[in-house]
C-alpha positions in Angstrom: -0.1 -0.1 0.0 3.0 2.1 1.0 4.3 1.5 -2.7 1.3 2.4 -4.4 1.1 5.9 -2.8 4.1 6.1 -2.8 4.7 6.1 -6.4 1.2 7.8 -6.9 2.8 10.7 -5.4 5.8 11.0 -7.3 3.7 10.4 -10.3 1.5 14.1 -9.4 4.6 15.7 -8.2 6.6 14.8 -11.8 3.1 16.4 -13.5 2.8 19.8 -11.4 6.4 20.4 -12.1 6.2 19.9 -15.8 2.6 22.2 -15.5 4.8 24.2 -14.1 7.6 24.7 -16.4 4.7 24.6 -19.2 3.6 27.8 -17.4 6.5 29.7 -16.7 6.8 29.1 -20.4 3.4 30.5 -21.9 3.3 33.1 -19.0 6.5 34.9 -20.9 6.2 38.3 -21.9 5.8 38.4 -25.4 4.6 40.6 -28.7 2.3 38.9 -31.4 2.8 40.6 -34.8 2.4 39.6 -38.8 4.8 39.8 -41.1 3.9 40.3 -45.0 6.6 39.6 -48.3 5.5 39.6 -51.8 6.8 40.7 -54.9 5.3 40.8 -58.5 6.7 38.2 -61.0 6.1 38.0 -64.7 4.6 34.6 -65.5 6.3 32.3 -67.5 4.0 29.8 -68.0 1.0 30.8 -69.8 -1.0 27.8 -70.9 -3.7 28.2 -73.7 -6.8 25.8 -74.1 -7.8 25.7 -77.6 -11.0 23.3 -78.9 -11.4 22.4 -81.9 -14.5 20.8 -83.2 -16.0 19.0 -86.8 -19.3 21.4 -86.2 -16.9 24.1 -86.5 -15.9 23.7 -90.2 -18.2 24.2 -92.9 -16.1 21.9 -95.3 -16.7 18.9 -92.5 -13.5 17.9 -91.8 -12.7 15.2 -89.3 -11.3 15.7 -85.8 -7.6 14.1 -87.1 -7.0 16.5 -90.1 -8.3 19.7 -87.8 -5.4 18.1 -85.3 -2.9 18.0 -87.8 -3.5 21.4 -88.7 -3.1 22.7 -85.6 0.3 20.9 -84.6 1.3 22.6 -88.2 0.4 25.6 -87.1 2.0 25.0 -84.0 5.5 23.7 -85.2 5.2 26.6 -87.4 5.3 29.3 -85.1 8.5 27.4 -82.7 6.2 25.6 -80.5 7.4 22.3 -80.2 4.0 20.2 -79.5 5.8 16.8 -78.2 6.6 19.2 -75.2 3.9 22.0 -74.8 1.1 20.6 -77.0 -1.0 18.0 -74.2 -4.4 16.7 -74.9 -7.0 17.8 -72.2 -10.5 16.0 -73.1 -12.1 14.4 -76.2 -16.0 13.7 -76.4 -18.4 13.0 -79.1 -21.9 13.4 -79.2 -24.6 12.5 -81.8 -26.3 15.4 -84.4 -28.7 15.4 -85.9 -27.9 16.9 -89.0 -30.8 16.7 -92.5 -32.3 14.1 -91.0 -29.6 11.8 -90.2 -27.7 11.3 -87.3 -24.2 12.2 -86.7 -20.9 11.6 -84.7 -19.8 14.9 -83.8 -16.4 15.0 -82.3 -14.6 18.0 -80.1 -10.8 17.6 -79.0 -9.7 20.4 -76.3 -5.8 21.2 -76.4 -3.3 23.0 -73.9 -0.3 24.8 -75.2 2.0 25.9 -73.3 4.0 29.8 -74.4 6.5 31.5 -72.0 5.6 35.0 -72.6 3.0 37.9 -74.0 4.8 37.7 -77.0 4.3 34.4 -78.4 0.9 34.2 -76.3 0.0 37.1 -78.8 1.7 35.0 -82.0 -0.2 32.4 -80.4 -4.2 33.4 -81.1 -2.9 35.2 -84.3 -2.0 31.7 -85.7 -5.2 30.1 -84.4 -6.7 32.7 -86.0 -5.2 32.4 -89.4 -5.7 28.8 -88.9 -9.4 29.7 -88.8 -9.3 28.0 -85.1 -11.7 30.7 -83.1 -12.5 28.9 -79.6 -9.6 29.2 -77.6 -8.4 31.2 -74.0 -5.6 31.6 -71.3 -6.9 28.7 -68.5 -3.9 29.0 -66.4 -0.9 31.1 -65.3 2.4 30.3 -63.6 6.4 30.0 -62.7 8.6 27.3 -63.1 11.2 29.0 -60.1 7.7 29.8 -57.7 9.1 27.9 -54.8 12.2 30.0 -54.4 10.1 33.1 -55.3 8.1 32.0 -52.3 10.7 31.1 -50.1 12.4 34.5 -51.1 9.5 36.2 -49.4 8.9 34.2 -46.7 12.4 35.6 -45.7 11.1 38.8 -46.1 7.7 38.5 -44.3 10.1 37.4 -41.0 12.0 40.4 -41.1 9.6 42.5 -41.4 7.6 40.7 -38.5 10.8 41.2 -36.4 11.0 45.1 -37.7 7.5 45.5 -36.6 7.8 44.1 -32.6 11.4 46.1 -32.6 9.3 49.3 -34.1 6.4 48.5 -31.3 8.2 48.2 -28.5 11.5 50.0 -28.7 9.2 53.6 -27.1 8.3 51.5 -24.6 12.2 50.9 -23.3 11.9 46.8 -24.4 13.7 44.9 -26.5 13.0 41.8 -28.7 14.1 38.5 -27.8 13.8 34.8 -29.1 11.2 33.4 -31.0 8.2 31.9 -29.5 6.1 30.9 -32.1 6.2 31.2 -36.0 3.3 30.2 -38.4 3.7 31.0 -42.5 0.4 31.6 -44.4 1.0 31.0 -48.3 -1.6 33.1 -50.6 -2.4 30.6 -53.8 0.2 30.9 -56.7 -1.2 29.8 -59.4 -4.1 31.6 -61.3 -6.8 29.7 -63.3 -9.6 30.6 -65.9 -12.9 29.3 -66.7 -13.7 26.9 -68.7 -13.3 26.9 -72.2 -15.8 24.9 -73.0 -18.1 27.8 -71.8 -16.4 30.9 -72.7 -14.1 31.5 -75.2 -11.9 34.8 -75.2 -10.1 37.0 -77.8 -6.3 37.1 -78.6 -6.6 40.4 -76.0 -7.6 38.7 -72.8 -4.6 39.6 -70.3 -2.5 40.8 -72.6 -1.6 44.3 -72.4 0.2 46.0 -75.7 2.2 48.9 -73.9 3.1 50.4 -77.5 -0.5 50.4 -79.1 0.7 47.9 -81.8 -0.3 45.2 -82.0 2.5 42.6 -81.8 4.8 44.8 -80.3 5.7 45.6 -76.5 3.6 43.2 -75.3 3.6 41.6 -71.9 1.2 39.1 -69.6 -0.5 40.4 -66.3 1.8 40.0 -63.6 1.2 37.5 -60.5 1.5 38.5 -56.8 3.1 36.1 -54.4 2.3 37.1 -51.4 3.5 35.3 -48.1 2.2 35.9 -44.3 3.7 35.1 -41.4 2.5 35.3 -37.5 5.4 35.4 -35.1 5.3 35.8 -31.3 8.8 36.7 -29.7 9.6 37.4 -26.0 9.9 40.6 -24.6 12.7 41.7 -22.5 
């Protein structure tokens, strides 16, 4: 019985010491601040969805012929179709034409370009090839991870600077960090469904010189990182 009471007393004492240690840690004077780090970058990955449908052609060309026409047009403008052209979807539906039932096939492709000038050239090429249904579906950047990391560093420095600015007038100094949390804004922007909404070649593109085909740049992406930090006050 004495052994049991001894063990129980030891356990209670251990829990009490742990609770006291935790309490002392939390009860330290601290300051809680948020820091922001952001930047604007020009995307170097611009994805365009192109829809080719047999019903779009007056001479009723097959989807295979239209696909070859698209590939030839893209190769002519310097796009690597093996790497930067993929099929997103392929579907067919029944259509009633001249009292007969016909299967109409539609294919959606995704083309990747790297800048606004190539984007403008792509839409011009599609227009010349009489392929009208196309839109920008997604934009991103190949070095996005490193850019985010740089913004996180900027954000925590901003949080520390805020803490110093708030405590210096009080005659206190900022010590070690007790807690740091990070929140990232979405960096990849996606747009509407190309099978429902079509865009013109001017979508998201700004022509600074006013002359088509020159001075083109794509809308910039805002990369934003937020940190919440708690610093010890001395």
